C-alpha positions in Angstrom: 15.8 20.0 11.7 14.4 16.7 10.9 14.9 14.9 7.8 12.0 12.1 6.2 13.5 9.5 4.2 11.3 8.9 1.9 11.0 5.0 0.1 9.6 4.8 -3.8 7.4 1.9 -4.2 5.3 0.6 -7.4 1.7 0.8 -6.8 0.2 -1.0 -9.7 3.2 -0.6 -11.9 3.5 3.1 -11.2 6.0 4.9 -8.6 4.7 6.3 -5.4 6.8 7.6 -2.7 6.4 6.8 0.8 7.8 8.0 4.0 10.0 5.5 5.4 7.7 3.3 7.7 4.9 3.7 6.3 2.5 0.8 6.6 -0.3 -0.9 4.6 -3.2 1.0 5.9 -1.1 4.7 5.9 -0.4 3.7 2.2 -3.8 3.3 1.4 -5.2 6.3 3.3 -2.6 8.3 1.0 -3.7 7.4 -2.1 -7.4 7.7 -1.2 -8.6 3.9 -1.3 -11.6 3.1 0.1 -10.6 0.0 2.6 -14.0 -2.1 2.9 -13.6 -2.9 -1.1 -9.8 -3.3 -1.6 -7.5 -6.3 -1.7 -3.9 -6.1 -1.4 -0.9 -7.6 -2.5 2.6 -7.3 -1.6 5.3 -8.6 -3.4 2.8 -10.6 -5.1 1.4 -12.3 -1.8 -2.0 -11.3 -0.9 -1.6 -9.2 2.6 -4.7 -10.3 4.9 -6.9 -7.1 6.3 -5.8 -7.9 9.7 -1.9 -7.1 8.9 -2.5 -4.0 6.7 -1.8 -1.7 10.0 1.3 -3.7 11.1 2.5 -4.2 7.6 5.7 -1.8 7.1 6.9 -1.4 3.8 10.3 -1.0 2.3 11.7 0.8 -0.4 11.1 -1.1 -4.0 8.1 -3.1 -2.6 5.5 -4.1 -5.2 1.9 -3.3 -4.3 -0.9 -4.5 -6.2 -4.1 -2.9 -5.2 -7.5 -4.8 -6.3 -11.1 -3.0 -5.9 -14.3 -4.8 -5.8 -16.5 -4.1 -8.5 -20.6 -5.1 -8.3 -22.0 -5.9 -11.7 -24.7 -8.5 -12.6 
């Protein structure tokens, strides 16, 4: 039997549990966030979209998600 280790993050100030080794892109998919219209800050630092697949998340990380809104 394998045990999945879970890490708790804060996503927009709300606790979210993810499996250990989860990447930013996996988190966005878990949250059903549209990848094209989203910007991400990890612990107050903006993360380039090209780094989302390789950026692993750790327990206690603070994620801020921003979505582009069209308007006039």
